[in-house]
N, C-alpha and C positions, 0 to 999 in steps of 0.2 A: 682251461678259462674264458677263452677268446668265444668259443661256442655257445659256453654259458652266457656269458654277456651278448652274442647274439640272439640267443634265446629269450632272454629278457626284454632286447633290444623290440625283437617281433610281437612278443607280448604288449609291451607298449603300445606297440604302432596300433595292435589288434582295438587293445581299448580306446586309443585315441578316438578312431576310426568310427568305431560305435557312439563315442559319448556324445552327449545332448549340448555339452558346449563346446564353441567353437575355435580350430584350432587353424592358422596359418602361419607359412614362412615364407618370406620372401627374400631372394639374393643380394647381395650387395648392389646390384643395378636395378634394384627395387622391381625386379621380375618374381611374380608366386610361382613359387617351387613346389608348394604340395597346402590344400586347406582338405580338411574332413567333409565329410557331407553337410556337417551341424551347420558350416562357417560359409559353405554354399548357400543353405537353405535362410540364414538369418539375412545374404543380401537379396535372394532372391534367384540366384542362378544355380544351373548343375556346376557341381567342382568341374568338369572338361572345359566348361567354357570359360571358367577364369583363371587356370591354372597356363602361364605363359605370359599371361598380360601383365603392365607395369601397373604398380601401386596405383596412380594417378588415372591410369583406361580404367581401372576396374571403378573408379568414380565415377567417373565422367559416363560409363555404362548406366550406371546406378541412378545417376540422375536423368539421364536422359529417358531413362524408363520409368521413372517414379517410383523405384524400387531402392531397396536397402533404410536408409535412414533419411529421416527429416534434417532439410535445411533451415537458416533463417533467412536465407537468399534464394532469388529467381534468375540468378547470374552467374552460369557454371564459373568464369573465369574470375569471377570475387572467391566461389568456394574454392575454388582450385589454389588460386594464393592464401589462402586461409589456411589450409589443409598443408600445401608446402612447407611454409614455416613454422609448423609445429611439428611435421613428420622429420624423424631423426634428430628433433633436438636432444634428446635425451638418453642415457644409455637404458633409461627405465621411465615408461611414462602409461599412467594409471587416468580414464576417463569413462566419462557416462554419454551413453546416444540413446536417442528414441528411434524405434525403428515406423514403418509409414505405417504397420499394422497398431503402432501405440505400443509395442512393447519396448522395454529399458534394458540395455543392457552394459555392462562393466568390460569395458577393453584394457586388457596388459600389453603392454609392447615392450620387450627385449632386447638389445640389442646385442650381438657378441663381438668380440674382438676382429673378427673377419668381414663384421659389417653385415652381417645377416638379421634379419629381425624374425622375432618370433610372437605371433601375435596370438594370446585367447582373450576368449569372448565368455560373457557367463551373465546369464539372465536375472535380474534382477526387480521387476515388474513389481512383485509382491512387496518390495522393502521401498520402490518409490511411490506405490501407491499410500502406503503406511506412510511411511514420511509426508508425502501430502495432507493427510488428514490430518495428522501432526501438527502439523505447518500453519492447516488451516482452523483447526481448533484451536492453537496458540493466537493468531489474529484475531479471532472471533473472541476470544476472553481480552484481548487486551482490546481490542473496542469496546467489549460491553464494563471494562474498567474505565473509560473515557469518555463512555458517551451519557446523558441523564436517558434512563429505560423511558420516562414519557414521552420526552417529546423531541428524541433523539436528535437532542444538538448537546454540545459539548455539556460536561458536566462540571460541578466545580472545580476540582483538582485538576481535570482536564483546562479547562480557561486560565485558571490562575497560573500552569506552569508555562502556557503557550503565549500570554501578554509577559510574563516577565521575560520569557526567550526574547518577542520583539520589543520588548523595553532594552535590553541589551543591545540590539543593533541600534536602534531608534539613537542611542546614547551617542553611540559612535560618530554619528551625524549632526547632532544636536537639533534633532527634527521637534517639532511639535507634536503631542498625541492628544487624544481625548480621550475616556472614560465616560460611557451613558449607564447607568442604574437604570433600570425600568423596572415600576411595582406595578402592578396591577391595582386600580384602585376597587374597593370595597369586595375585596375577592372574596372574603367568608361570607358574604351575604349572597353570593353566587351559590356556594356551596349551601349553607341554611335553607335557601328557597327552593332551589331545585336537585341540589344532590351530589356525591361528589364524581357520580361518572359525570355529571354536566360541566364540572370545575376541572375535570381533567381534559374533557374535550376543549375547554376554553384555554386552557395552556397549551395545548398542541396545535390549535388555532393561531394563536399569536406565536408561536413558536415559526410556524412557517410564514407566514405575514412575515415576521421580522427577515427570516433567512431572506428573503427575494428583494427585500429592501436594500442588502449590505451586497456590496463586492466579496469576488472571492477569496480576497488576503486580508478581507476582516474580521476579529475573532468574533464570534456571539457562543454565549452560554446560557444555561440557567444553573444560577449559583443559590438558590434558595427555593421557598415553596412556589410564593408568584413571583418570585426575583429573578430579574433575568439580565445580562450585562453585556456592554459591546464595547468592544477596543478599535479605535481608528489610530493607525500610523501615518506621521508624516500629512498634517492635515491644517487646515486653518480656520476660523472663528466659522467664518461664512456655509463652508463644506458640511460642518457640524451639525450647524443649525437645521440645515437644509436637511439631512440625514436623520434628526432627530423628529423633526415638524412632521416628515415622512410617514415614521414608525409611527408615529399615536393619530395621526390621519386614518394609516390603514388599520389601527385597531378600533378608534373611535367609529368610521364608518362602515364595519362590518360586522354587525353584531351577529352572535350565534344563534343560528334556529335551530333548536332543540323540543324533539316533542310537539314542532307544533306554536313552539313560545320563541318570541324573538330575546335575546341574553343580550342587554345593552352590557359591552365593555369598554374601558377606556383604562390609559396606566399615566401615571405621572413619572418624568423622567428626571433624573439628577445628573448635570455635566459638569466633567474635571476637566477645564483644557489647560495645558500647562508643557511647558519644557521637558521633555523627558531626563534630562540631565540629572537635576535638584531632586526629581520624584520617583519614588519607588511606588510598588503596588498599593502595597498597603495605602500610601498619600493619596492616591488616585482612586480609591475605595471608599476610604474617609471624606474626602473633598465630594465625591461625586453623593455621597449618600449624603452630607449636609443640606447640599444643593438640593437631591428630592426632599427631605423633610418640608424644607420651603416650600415647595413645590404643593406639597398635602396642605400646608396650612393655607398657602393662598388658593386655594379650592380646588385644586385636583386637575387632571387631564390637560397638565403643560409641560414645557420643558423651561426648565432652571439650571441657567449657568451657576459655579460656585464663587464666589465672590470673597475676597478676602477682606475681614473686617477689620477697622483701624481706630483705635482708640482714641477718643478725643475728639 
């Protein structure tokens, strides 16, 4: 029986020696007792160079030779401290690493009751590439779902969700907020006179100009055909009027040049400015919409604040 077990052990060892997966055994003092050819190739050295070295010595050798696996730090001491905190942290550990030649490997570490550690590596590059493509596709689909295809700004769904989330934050501090509703004046005439391609170019141009007028944390989106909206959190009436006027002027002062013709573009802007505590998104929209209606009635190409009408 013992002879059979020894024969099987020899066969297993022969398979390990020629296996494309890497195998290594460290003793209780962290010295490398054995590694097969594949493990040495993964680290970039012949097995004979590695055997006898400690685990951290091997890490240092790879780091200083730019071989083995990539690291997110250029400081060897930082890398060794991080790895030391993880090494022998559990009886079984599973993790992934990327080599300098951009291959991915899945590592498993198994520690026995004598403190010896068996390491096995398996190349998973194809799986990682597929995973990356799937994640990229998911992110692209998510972006498409939240972005207006024509203007590349937030679509209505994304804008509303973003404003409601910001309103929730502003309510905790009772910040004053502003909602601006922009509607391009006589936009139907642009489509009728110059065609829908010209109309699309106008919308794209307006979106770019408004984006340049805003801060990174302001929320901007296209919520209808020729209707855009801006949300400003933690703001004051003077700031809101300044931003609104800059937007209006930037649009009015830059007609679109299309097929040798200048297409004038203006916008009317309705503004709701109020405390965030007592108002919902729909309240803000309704107030800005009423102010916008008033701006249109008063001649267009102007900014109009919502004002509460009192009876009597």
